[in-house]
C-alpha positions as CSV (number, residue, x, y, z in Angstrom):
1,M,-35.1,27.7,-26.6
2,A,-36.9,24.5,-26.0
3,W,-34.2,22.6,-27.8
4,L,-31.5,24.2,-25.6
5,Q,-33.5,23.3,-22.5
6,G,-33.8,19.7,-23.7
7,V,-30.1,19.5,-24.2
8,A,-29.4,21.0,-20.8
9,V,-31.8,18.6,-19.1
10,A,-30.2,15.6,-20.9
11,A,-26.7,16.8,-19.9
12,L,-27.8,17.1,-16.3
13,I,-29.3,13.7,-16.3
14,A,-26.2,12.2,-17.8
15,Y,-24.0,14.0,-15.2
16,V,-26.2,12.6,-12.4
17,L,-26.0,9.1,-13.8
18,V,-22.2,9.4,-13.9
19,L,-22.2,10.5,-10.3
20,L,-24.3,7.5,-9.3
21,L,-22.1,5.2,-11.3
22,V,-19.0,6.4,-9.6
23,W,-20.6,6.2,-6.2
24,V,-21.8,2.6,-6.8
25,A,-18.8,1.2,-8.7
26,Q,-15.9,3.0,-6.9
27,E,-14.7,-0.2,-5.3
28,R,-14.3,-1.7,-8.8
29,L,-12.3,1.4,-9.8
30,L,-10.1,1.3,-6.8
31,F,-9.5,-2.4,-6.0
32,Y,-8.5,-5.1,-8.5
33,P,-8.4,-8.4,-6.6
34,Q,-5.9,-10.8,-8.1
35,P,-6.0,-14.6,-7.9
36,M,-2.9,-16.7,-7.0
37,H,-0.4,-17.1,-9.8
38,G,1.4,-20.3,-8.9
39,K,2.9,-21.4,-5.7
40,P,5.0,-18.8,-3.8
41,S,8.7,-19.6,-3.2
42,A,11.4,-18.3,-0.9
43,P,14.8,-16.9,-1.7
44,P,17.5,-19.7,-1.9
45,G,18.4,-20.9,1.6
46,W,15.4,-19.1,3.2
47,L,12.4,-20.7,4.9
48,L,8.9,-20.1,3.7
49,E,5.8,-20.6,5.9
50,E,2.3,-20.4,4.5
51,V,0.2,-18.5,7.0
52,R,-3.6,-18.0,7.5
53,I,-4.5,-15.3,9.9
54,P,-8.0,-15.1,11.3
55,M,-9.4,-11.5,11.7
56,A,-11.6,-10.4,14.5
57,D,-14.7,-10.7,12.3
58,G,-13.9,-14.3,11.3
59,T,-12.4,-13.5,7.8
60,G,-9.3,-15.5,7.0
61,L,-6.4,-13.8,5.4
62,A,-3.7,-15.9,3.6
63,G,-0.1,-15.1,2.8
64,V,3.5,-16.2,3.4
65,L,6.2,-15.5,5.9
66,V,9.8,-15.8,4.5
67,K,12.8,-15.9,6.9
68,P,16.5,-15.8,6.3
69,P,18.8,-18.4,7.9
70,A,19.7,-16.0,10.8
71,P,17.5,-16.6,13.8
72,R,15.0,-13.9,15.0
73,A,15.6,-11.5,12.1
74,P,13.8,-8.1,12.0
75,L,10.6,-8.2,10.1
76,V,9.2,-6.2,7.1
77,I,5.4,-6.3,6.6
78,Y,4.4,-5.6,3.0
79,F,1.2,-3.7,1.9
80,G,0.8,-4.0,-1.8
81,G,-0.8,-2.1,-4.6
82,N,-4.4,-2.4,-5.8
83,A,-3.7,-5.1,-8.4
84,E,-1.0,-7.1,-6.6
85,E,-1.1,-10.7,-5.4
86,V,1.6,-10.1,-2.8
87,T,2.9,-13.6,-2.2
88,A,4.4,-13.5,-5.7
89,Y,7.0,-11.1,-4.2
90,A,8.3,-13.6,-1.6
91,Q,11.1,-14.8,-3.8
92,A,12.5,-11.3,-4.1
93,A,12.6,-10.7,-0.3
94,A,16.4,-11.1,0.0
95,S,17.2,-8.7,-2.9
96,T,14.7,-6.2,-1.7
97,Y,15.1,-6.3,2.1
98,G,18.5,-7.9,2.8
99,E,18.7,-10.3,5.7
100,H,15.3,-9.3,7.1
101,A,12.2,-11.6,7.3
102,A,9.2,-10.5,5.3
103,L,5.5,-11.0,5.7
104,F,3.3,-10.9,2.6
105,V,-0.4,-11.2,3.4
106,N,-3.1,-10.6,0.7
107,Y,-5.8,-8.1,1.2
108,R,-9.4,-9.3,1.5
109,G,-10.6,-10.8,-1.8
110,Y,-7.0,-11.1,-3.1
111,G,-5.2,-14.4,-3.5
112,Q,-6.7,-16.9,-1.1
113,S,-7.9,-14.3,1.4
114,G,-11.6,-14.1,2.1
115,G,-13.9,-11.1,2.3
116,E,-14.2,-7.9,0.3
117,P,-11.7,-5.0,0.3
118,S,-12.5,-1.6,1.7
119,E,-10.4,1.1,3.3
120,R,-11.7,0.4,6.8
121,A,-11.3,-3.4,6.4
122,L,-7.7,-3.2,5.0
123,V,-6.6,-0.8,7.7
124,G,-8.2,-2.9,10.5
125,D,-6.7,-6.1,9.0
126,G,-3.3,-4.4,8.8
127,I,-3.4,-3.6,12.5
128,E,-4.3,-7.2,13.4
129,I,-1.5,-8.4,11.2
130,V,1.0,-6.3,13.1
131,D,-0.4,-7.7,16.4
132,W,-0.1,-11.2,15.1
133,A,3.5,-10.6,13.9
134,R,4.5,-9.2,17.3
135,K,3.5,-12.4,19.0
136,R,5.9,-14.5,16.8
137,T,9.0,-15.7,18.6
138,D,10.9,-16.6,15.4
139,V,11.3,-13.0,14.4
140,D,12.5,-9.9,16.3
141,A,9.1,-8.3,17.1
142,S,10.9,-5.2,18.5
143,R,12.2,-4.4,15.0
144,I,9.4,-4.2,12.6
145,A,9.2,-2.1,9.4
146,L,6.2,-1.4,7.2
147,H,6.5,-1.2,3.4
148,G,3.6,0.2,1.5
149,V,3.4,0.4,-2.3
150,S,1.0,2.7,-4.2
151,L,-2.5,2.0,-2.7
152,G,-0.7,0.1,0.2
153,T,1.0,3.3,1.3
154,G,-2.4,4.6,2.5
155,V,-2.9,1.4,4.4
156,A,0.6,1.4,5.9
157,V,0.3,5.0,7.1
158,Q,-2.9,4.3,9.0
159,V,-1.5,1.1,10.5
160,A,1.6,3.0,11.6
161,E,-0.5,5.5,13.4
162,A,-2.1,2.8,15.4
163,R,0.9,0.5,15.7
164,P,4.1,2.6,15.3
165,P,6.9,0.5,13.6
166,R,10.6,1.1,13.9
167,C,10.6,2.7,10.4
168,M,8.7,2.7,7.1
169,V,9.2,2.5,3.3
170,L,6.7,4.1,1.0
171,T,6.8,3.5,-2.7
172,S,4.9,5.9,-4.9
173,P,2.8,7.3,-2.0
174,Y,0.0,9.8,-2.3
175,D,-1.3,12.5,-0.1
176,S,-4.9,11.3,-0.3
177,M,-7.1,9.4,-2.7
178,V,-9.3,12.4,-3.0
179,A,-6.4,14.6,-4.3
180,V,-5.3,11.9,-6.8
181,G,-8.9,11.4,-8.0
182,Q,-9.6,15.1,-8.3
183,R,-6.6,15.5,-10.5
184,V,-8.0,12.9,-12.9
185,Y,-11.7,13.7,-12.6
186,R,-11.6,17.5,-12.4
187,W,-15.3,17.8,-13.4
188,L,-16.5,15.5,-10.5
189,P,-16.9,16.3,-6.8
190,V,-14.6,13.5,-5.8
191,G,-14.4,14.6,-2.2
192,L,-18.2,14.1,-1.8
193,L,-18.3,10.8,-3.8
194,I,-15.3,8.8,-2.5
195,R,-15.9,6.4,0.4
196,H,-12.3,5.3,0.7
197,P,-10.3,8.6,1.0
198,F,-7.1,7.1,2.4
199,D,-6.1,10.5,3.7
200,S,-2.4,10.0,4.5
201,L,-1.7,13.7,4.5
202,A,-3.9,14.4,7.6
203,R,-2.0,11.7,9.5
204,A,1.5,12.4,8.4
205,P,2.4,15.1,10.9
206,R,1.6,12.7,13.8
207,L,4.0,10.0,12.5
208,K,7.4,10.4,14.0
209,V,9.1,7.3,12.6
210,P,11.8,7.5,9.9
211,V,10.4,7.0,6.4
212,L,12.0,6.3,3.0
213,V,9.9,7.8,0.2
214,L,10.6,6.4,-3.3
215,M,9.3,8.2,-6.3
216,G,9.6,7.9,-10.1
217,D,9.7,11.2,-11.9
218,A,7.9,9.7,-14.9
219,D,5.0,8.5,-12.7
220,T,1.8,9.7,-14.4
221,L,-0.6,7.6,-12.2
222,I,0.6,9.2,-8.9
223,P,2.7,12.2,-10.0
224,M,5.6,13.1,-7.7
225,A,3.8,16.2,-6.4
226,H,1.5,13.9,-4.3
227,S,4.4,12.1,-2.8
228,Q,6.3,15.3,-2.1
229,R,3.3,16.8,-0.3
230,L,3.2,13.7,2.0
231,A,6.9,13.8,2.6
232,A,6.8,17.5,3.4
233,A,4.1,17.0,6.0
234,W,5.8,14.0,7.7
235,G,6.5,14.4,11.4
236,G,9.7,12.4,11.6
237,P,12.9,12.0,9.6
238,V,12.4,11.7,5.8
239,Q,14.7,10.3,3.2
240,S,13.4,10.9,-0.4
241,V,14.8,9.1,-3.4
242,V,13.7,10.2,-6.9
243,L,14.3,7.6,-9.6
244,A,14.8,9.4,-12.8
245,G,13.1,8.0,-15.9
246,F,10.9,5.5,-14.0
247,G,7.1,5.5,-13.7
248,H,4.5,3.9,-11.5
249,N,4.7,0.4,-12.7
250,D,8.4,0.1,-13.4
251,I,9.9,1.9,-10.5
252,G,11.1,-1.4,-9.0
253,V,13.2,-2.1,-12.1
254,S,15.6,0.7,-11.2
255,P,18.8,-0.6,-9.6
256,R,18.7,2.1,-7.0
257,Y,15.2,1.0,-5.9
258,E,16.2,-2.2,-3.9
259,E,19.6,-0.7,-3.0
260,S,17.9,2.3,-1.4
261,I,15.6,0.0,0.6
262,R,18.3,-2.3,1.8
263,E,20.5,0.6,2.9
264,F,17.6,2.3,4.7
265,L,16.5,-0.8,6.5
266,A,20.1,-1.7,7.5
267,R,20.3,1.7,9.3
268,C,16.8,1.6,10.9
269,L,16.5,-2.0,11.9
């Protein structure tokens, strides 16, 4: 009996230590800041402007704005995944978005942006980025779309609630980080531990803007069920595209991926 009690106490201590580890280290589990990987470039014939946007708390965020030759084009603002240095995608702006300008600004701690990432910081920064973009006279500030990918879908949804865009594109979105985490860590009280819940599902019914939801049916990181729950709760028009055979990290390889985005933006913007 004493031996069993000792095992139970040891197991309880180990479980508590795991809880403390998850609580303390969750930022490292959720955010993977990336350095710059070379100098960003624009699509052929496009203009590229390196931008540095000061946030209200003094933190400087760095990124690039790429623009097609056409004057005052509509603008797409990109919110990337948790391990993306987003300026690397500038060169693909034309193939992804067509003749629309695109703004790629790195999260705090990513690329050449200062500060440390958190849900509150990323959402607040996103709102300020939209406000900054709307003051530009070289893009059509009345026609702005938001594109969120993976982690960035949770940022884009909250930014859209505060600053409604003309439309949105969500790639591999999730209902909430709690739901995603609970699926993986069934034995942990994820809802009590997580400090960055990114609860898009609670906000979805209030969003009335058209949204394109892109999902890979082979996605094991964010299974389609999470994306489908978000789409079902959306308050505005929803176009869902399932890319058969593609997962979380290769969804952009599908020929239908960029084609679907270009066609959607052509209609909405």
